[in-house]
C-alpha positions as CSV (number, residue, x, y, z in Angstrom):
1,M,55.9,95.4,98.1
2,S,57.0,97.6,101.0
3,T,55.2,95.5,103.6
4,T,56.9,94.2,106.7
5,S,56.0,90.7,105.7
6,F,57.7,90.9,102.3
7,R,60.8,92.6,103.8
8,C,61.1,89.8,106.3
9,L,60.7,87.2,103.6
10,L,63.3,88.9,101.5
11,I,65.9,89.2,104.3
12,G,65.2,85.8,105.6
13,L,65.7,84.3,102.1
14,S,69.0,86.1,101.7
15,L,70.3,84.8,105.0
16,T,69.2,81.3,104.2
17,N,70.8,81.3,100.8
18,F,74.0,82.7,102.1
19,A,74.0,80.1,104.9
20,N,73.4,77.3,102.3
21,V,76.4,78.4,100.2
22,L,78.7,78.5,103.1
23,Y,77.4,75.2,104.4
24,T,77.9,73.5,101.1
25,V,81.5,74.9,100.6
26,A,82.4,73.9,104.2
27,L,81.0,70.4,103.9
28,I,82.6,69.7,100.5
29,T,85.9,70.9,101.9
30,L,85.7,68.9,105.1
31,V,84.6,65.7,103.3
32,Y,87.4,66.1,100.8
33,K,90.1,66.7,103.5
34,T,88.8,63.7,105.4
35,T,88.6,61.2,102.5
36,G,91.0,62.6,100.0
37,N,88.5,61.5,97.4
38,V,86.7,63.9,94.9
39,A,83.9,61.4,94.4
40,F,83.0,61.6,98.1
41,S,82.9,65.4,97.9
42,A,80.6,65.2,94.8
43,L,78.1,63.2,96.9
44,V,77.3,66.3,98.9
45,P,75.5,68.1,96.0
46,F,74.1,64.8,94.7
47,F,72.4,64.1,98.1
48,V,71.0,67.6,98.1
49,A,69.4,67.0,94.6
50,A,68.1,63.6,95.7
51,A,66.6,65.1,98.8
52,Y,64.8,67.8,96.8
53,L,63.3,65.1,94.7
54,V,61.9,63.4,97.8
55,S,60.7,66.6,99.4
56,G,59.1,67.9,96.2
57,A,57.1,64.7,95.8
58,S,55.9,64.7,99.4
59,A,55.4,68.4,100.0
60,P,51.7,68.5,99.2
61,L,50.9,66.3,102.2
62,I,52.5,68.9,104.5
63,Q,51.0,71.9,102.6
64,T,47.5,70.5,103.1
65,R,47.9,70.5,106.9
66,L,50.2,73.5,107.6
67,S,49.9,77.1,106.5
68,L,52.8,78.4,104.3
69,R,54.0,80.6,107.1
70,N,54.0,77.7,109.6
71,I,55.8,75.5,107.1
72,L,58.6,78.1,107.0
73,L,58.6,78.4,110.8
74,V,58.5,74.6,111.7
75,F,61.0,73.4,109.1
76,Q,63.4,76.3,109.4
77,A,63.5,75.6,113.1
78,G,64.0,71.9,112.4
79,K,66.8,72.7,110.0
80,S,68.4,74.8,112.8
81,L,68.3,71.8,115.2
82,L,69.7,69.4,112.5
83,L,72.5,71.9,111.8
84,L,73.3,72.1,115.5
85,L,73.6,68.3,115.7
86,L,75.7,68.3,112.5
87,V,78.1,70.9,113.7
88,W,78.6,69.1,117.0
89,F,79.2,65.8,115.2
90,V,81.7,67.3,112.7
91,G,83.4,69.0,115.6
92,T,84.1,65.7,117.3
93,G,86.2,64.7,114.3
94,L,85.5,63.0,110.9
95,T,86.7,59.7,109.5
96,T,86.1,58.0,106.2
97,T,83.4,56.0,107.9
98,T,81.6,58.8,109.7
99,V,81.4,60.8,106.5
100,F,78.3,58.8,105.6
101,V,76.6,60.2,108.8
102,V,77.4,63.7,107.5
103,L,75.8,62.8,104.2
104,A,72.7,61.5,106.0
105,F,72.5,65.0,107.8
106,V,72.9,66.7,104.4
107,F,70.0,64.6,103.0
108,A,67.7,65.4,106.0
109,I,68.5,69.1,106.0
110,S,67.9,69.3,102.2
111,V,64.5,67.6,102.6
112,F,63.5,70.4,105.0
113,D,64.8,73.0,102.5
114,G,62.8,71.3,99.8
115,W,59.6,71.6,101.8
116,V,60.3,75.3,102.7
117,N,61.2,76.6,99.2
118,P,57.9,76.1,97.4
119,A,56.0,77.5,100.5
120,R,58.3,80.6,100.5
121,N,57.7,81.2,96.7
122,A,54.0,80.7,97.1
123,L,53.9,83.4,99.7
124,V,55.2,86.0,97.4
125,P,52.0,86.7,95.4
126,M,50.1,86.9,98.7
127,L,52.3,89.7,99.9
128,V,52.5,91.9,96.8
129,E,50.0,93.2,94.3
130,P,49.7,91.2,91.0
131,A,51.0,94.2,89.0
132,H,54.2,94.2,91.2
133,L,55.0,90.5,91.0
134,V,57.7,90.9,88.3
135,K,59.4,93.6,90.3
136,A,59.2,91.5,93.5
137,N,60.5,88.3,91.7
138,S,63.3,90.2,90.1
139,L,64.3,91.7,93.5
140,L,64.3,88.3,95.1
141,S,66.3,86.8,92.2
142,T,68.8,89.7,92.2
143,V,69.4,89.4,96.0
144,D,69.7,85.6,95.7
145,Q,72.3,85.8,92.9
146,T,74.2,88.5,94.8
147,V,74.3,86.4,97.9
148,Q,75.4,83.4,95.8
149,F,78.3,85.4,94.4
150,I,79.4,86.7,97.7
151,G,79.0,83.3,99.3
152,W,81.0,81.4,96.8
153,A,83.7,84.1,96.7
154,S,84.1,84.3,100.4
155,G,83.4,80.7,101.5
156,G,86.8,79.4,100.5
157,L,88.6,82.3,102.1
158,L,86.7,81.9,105.3
159,I,87.5,78.2,105.5
160,I,91.2,78.9,104.9
161,Y,91.4,81.6,107.6
162,I,89.0,80.3,110.3
163,G,88.3,76.7,109.4
164,G,85.4,74.6,108.3
165,V,83.8,74.0,111.7
166,P,83.6,77.7,112.6
167,V,82.1,78.4,109.2
168,L,79.4,75.8,110.0
169,W,78.7,77.6,113.4
170,G,78.2,80.8,111.4
171,T,75.9,79.0,109.1
172,L,73.8,77.9,112.1
173,A,73.6,81.4,113.4
174,L,72.3,82.7,110.0
175,V,69.6,80.0,109.8
176,V,68.4,80.7,113.3
177,L,68.2,84.4,112.5
178,S,66.3,83.6,109.2
179,T,63.9,81.5,111.3
180,L,63.2,84.4,113.7
181,L,62.4,86.6,110.7
182,V,59.5,84.3,109.8
183,L,57.6,85.4,113.0
184,P,56.5,88.8,111.8
185,I,55.3,87.4,108.5
186,Q,51.5,87.5,108.1
187,Q,49.8,85.2,105.7
188,P,46.6,86.9,104.4
189,I,45.1,83.9,102.6
190,Q,44.4,80.6,104.2
191,T,46.0,77.7,102.3
192,T,45.3,74.7,104.5
193,D,42.4,72.5,103.3
194,P,40.5,70.6,106.0
195,I,38.5,68.8,103.3
196,A,41.7,67.8,101.5
197,E,42.9,66.2,104.8
198,Q,40.2,63.6,104.4
199,R,41.2,62.7,100.9
200,S,43.5,59.9,100.1
201,T,47.3,60.4,100.1
202,R,47.2,59.7,96.4
203,D,44.8,62.5,95.6
204,A,46.8,65.0,97.7
205,L,50.0,64.1,95.9
206,R,48.4,64.3,92.5
207,I,46.7,67.7,92.7
208,G,49.7,69.8,91.8
209,W,50.4,67.6,88.8
210,L,46.8,67.6,87.7
211,T,46.6,71.4,87.9
212,I,49.7,71.7,85.6
213,W,48.3,69.1,83.1
214,R,44.8,70.7,82.9
215,T,46.1,74.3,82.5
216,P,47.5,74.9,79.0
217,I,49.8,77.7,80.0
218,L,51.3,75.7,82.9
219,R,51.6,72.6,80.8
220,T,53.6,74.6,78.2
221,V,55.9,76.0,80.8
222,A,56.4,72.6,82.5
223,L,57.4,71.1,79.1
224,M,59.8,73.9,78.6
225,D,61.2,73.1,82.1
226,F,61.7,69.5,81.0
227,F,63.9,70.5,78.1
228,E,65.8,73.0,80.1
229,G,66.2,70.5,82.9
230,I,67.9,68.1,80.5
231,V,70.6,70.6,79.9
232,G,70.9,71.7,83.5
233,A,73.9,69.5,84.1
234,I,76.1,71.0,81.4
235,W,76.9,73.8,83.9
236,I,77.9,71.6,86.8
237,G,81.5,72.0,88.0
238,A,82.9,68.8,86.6
239,L,81.9,69.5,83.0
240,T,82.8,73.2,83.0
241,L,86.2,72.3,84.4
242,V,86.8,69.9,81.5
243,Y,85.7,72.7,79.1
244,V,88.1,75.1,80.7
245,E,91.1,72.7,80.5
246,Q,90.4,71.1,77.1
247,I,88.8,73.8,75.1
248,L,90.0,77.1,76.6
249,E,93.4,75.5,77.6
250,R,93.4,77.4,80.9
251,G,94.0,76.4,84.5
252,E,91.4,76.0,87.3
253,E,91.4,79.7,88.1
254,W,89.5,80.2,84.8
255,W,86.8,77.8,86.1
256,G,86.2,80.3,88.9
257,F,86.2,83.2,86.4
258,I,83.5,81.4,84.3
259,N,81.3,80.9,87.4
260,A,81.8,84.4,88.6
261,A,81.0,85.9,85.2
262,Y,77.7,84.1,85.1
263,L,76.7,85.2,88.6
264,I,77.6,88.8,87.8
265,G,75.5,88.5,84.6
266,S,72.6,87.1,86.7
267,V,72.8,90.0,89.2
268,V,72.8,92.5,86.3
269,G,69.9,90.7,84.6
270,G,67.8,90.8,87.8
271,L,68.4,94.5,88.1
272,L,67.4,95.1,84.4
273,V,64.2,93.1,84.9
274,F,63.5,95.1,88.0
275,V,63.9,98.4,86.1
276,L,61.8,97.1,83.1
277,A,59.2,95.3,85.3
278,K,56.2,97.0,83.7
279,I,57.2,96.0,80.2
280,V,58.1,92.5,81.2
281,N,54.8,92.1,83.1
282,R,52.9,93.0,79.9
283,H,54.9,90.6,77.8
284,L,55.6,87.5,80.0
285,G,55.3,85.1,77.1
286,L,57.6,87.1,74.8
287,S,60.1,87.5,77.7
288,M,60.3,83.7,78.0
289,I,60.7,83.3,74.2
290,I,63.5,85.9,74.0
291,G,65.2,84.5,77.1
292,S,65.2,80.9,76.0
293,L,66.2,81.5,72.4
294,S,68.9,83.9,73.4
295,F,70.3,81.5,75.9
296,A,70.3,78.8,73.3
297,V,72.4,81.0,70.9
298,F,74.9,82.0,73.6
299,T,75.2,78.3,74.6
300,L,75.9,77.3,71.0
301,I,78.6,80.0,70.6
302,F,80.0,79.0,74.0
303,G,80.5,75.4,72.7
304,L,82.1,76.6,69.4
305,T,84.5,79.2,70.8
306,S,88.0,78.5,72.0
307,S,88.6,82.1,73.3
308,P,88.7,82.5,77.1
309,L,87.6,86.1,76.8
310,V,84.7,85.3,74.5
311,A,83.6,82.5,76.8
312,L,83.6,85.0,79.8
313,L,81.6,87.5,77.8
314,L,79.1,84.9,76.9
315,C,78.6,83.9,80.5
316,V,78.0,87.5,81.5
317,L,75.4,87.7,78.6
318,M,73.7,84.4,79.6
319,G,72.9,85.8,83.1
320,P,70.4,88.5,82.0
321,V,68.6,86.3,79.4
322,Y,68.2,83.5,81.8
323,Q,66.9,85.8,84.5
324,L,64.4,87.2,82.0
325,R,63.1,83.8,81.2
326,D,63.1,82.5,84.8
327,I,61.4,85.6,86.3
328,A,58.7,85.6,83.6
329,Q,58.1,81.9,84.2
330,R,57.8,82.3,87.9
331,T,55.4,85.2,87.5
332,I,53.3,83.1,85.0
333,F,52.8,80.4,87.6
334,Q,51.9,83.0,90.3
335,H,49.3,84.6,88.0
336,N,47.6,81.4,86.8
337,V,47.4,79.3,90.0
338,E,45.0,79.8,92.9
339,P,46.8,80.7,96.1
340,T,45.6,77.6,97.9
341,L,47.2,75.4,95.1
342,L,50.3,77.4,94.3
343,A,52.7,75.7,96.7
344,K,51.5,72.2,95.5
345,V,52.0,73.2,91.9
346,L,55.5,74.6,92.6
347,S,56.3,71.4,94.4
348,A,55.3,69.4,91.3
349,Q,57.3,71.7,89.1
350,G,60.4,71.4,91.4
351,T,60.1,67.6,91.4
352,L,60.0,67.5,87.6
353,Y,63.0,69.7,87.3
354,S,65.0,67.7,90.0
355,T,64.2,64.4,88.3
356,T,65.2,65.7,84.9
357,F,68.4,67.3,86.3
358,L,69.5,64.1,88.0
359,L,69.0,62.2,84.7
360,S,70.8,65.0,82.9
361,V,74.0,64.6,85.1
362,L,74.3,61.0,83.9
363,L,73.3,61.8,80.3
364,M,75.6,64.7,79.7
365,S,78.5,62.9,81.3
366,L,78.0,60.0,78.9
367,I,77.8,62.4,75.9
368,A,80.9,64.3,77.0
369,E,82.8,61.0,77.4
370,A,81.6,59.6,74.0
371,Y,81.6,62.6,71.8
372,G,83.7,65.3,73.6
373,I,82.9,68.2,75.8
374,R,81.8,70.5,72.9
375,S,79.0,68.2,72.0
376,V,77.5,68.7,75.5
377,Y,76.9,72.4,74.7
378,Y,75.6,71.7,71.2
379,V,73.0,69.4,72.8
380,G,72.3,72.0,75.4
381,A,71.7,74.7,72.8
382,A,69.4,72.4,70.9
383,C,67.3,71.6,74.0
384,T,67.1,75.2,75.1
385,A,66.1,76.3,71.5
386,T,63.4,73.6,71.6
387,S,62.1,75.1,74.9
388,G,62.0,78.6,73.3
389,L,60.2,77.3,70.2
390,L,57.6,75.6,72.4
391,A,56.9,79.0,73.9
392,L,56.7,80.6,70.5
393,I,54.3,78.0,69.1
394,N,52.1,78.4,72.2
395,K,52.4,82.1,72.6
396,K,48.7,82.7,72.4
397,T,48.2,80.8,75.7
398,F,50.3,83.4,77.5
399,S,47.8,86.2,76.8
400,T,45.7,84.8,79.7
401,S,48.5,85.6,82.1
402,R,48.9,89.1,80.7
403,K,45.2,89.9,81.1
404,I,45.3,88.7,84.7
405,A,48.4,90.8,85.5
406,E,46.6,93.9,84.0
């Protein structure tokens, strides 16, 4: 895990994620100031999610023809070019009409991100030993959550003091630097498939899905993802803001406290998993069960409580158990999929989650409107508990992953 390639991947990922947070904050702020309409601002994350759906579905076509390293290099460079054009366009001045051009850039940039992300995650098991995967994944996750926390905390202040356009220029610099860090990365296993290039487009797009369906352990995890994707939207800003105002009876600053508490918990959780990596690696299935069921219990209590301090504490506690579940799940995929297929399988998994999440945004909004904001968290707890019970029922299938890790 001390290789130059892994270090470059880790630092590059950190710079990219930090850039993405600043870029999102800057664009949401600029769009809102231009239109004065919250709905327009909400289109920024919506277009990002929609782009991930498109890129996840189409990624196998690219993965067949380009190595994972070259996917990072080509599309990070492409993202840099698009960002340059976007910053120049925004710098000329925005109007309500030209905001739609910005959203088109957001969509295109996010498609590139959606092609890069599974390739980056698929590179990890090639750069570290199987026994060190949990430690590597926990390190990546901890750094990611730390960067997210710093990015969201500093993004607003940077925009206030230097403005949205300068922040976008800084974002561009970070993305260019992360692209340069791809150059030293060495990919030890070939993932392109000359034979697959001669297959039909339909076969290329299906291979990730078929691998998940035909592998019991992956099928179980994908089904868990489905139920957890359903509840993903309960943590979006609009719903948590309603929860803070109606249930906790606090102002918008507490919305920020809730988000910060969860991010802090996630950082702590990533560090705990890193320290306990050997134990987690031996009990990946149990880690998923504990993580999912604990998250369900905390979500239920979160919906029941009216105490701001209890809500903050629950958010801190949710971070570690979610990290435990998420890192174990990622490691299970890495242990049980051939390196040449991993990026395609991760793309299929990402497409499933993105689709479910977009549907969840609509579903949870309707539930909140019809039955009140508390009901959203009750449904979330039930779905997350179902996910944990699925892992419990199928716990024998996880023994395969443990044996491979050992």
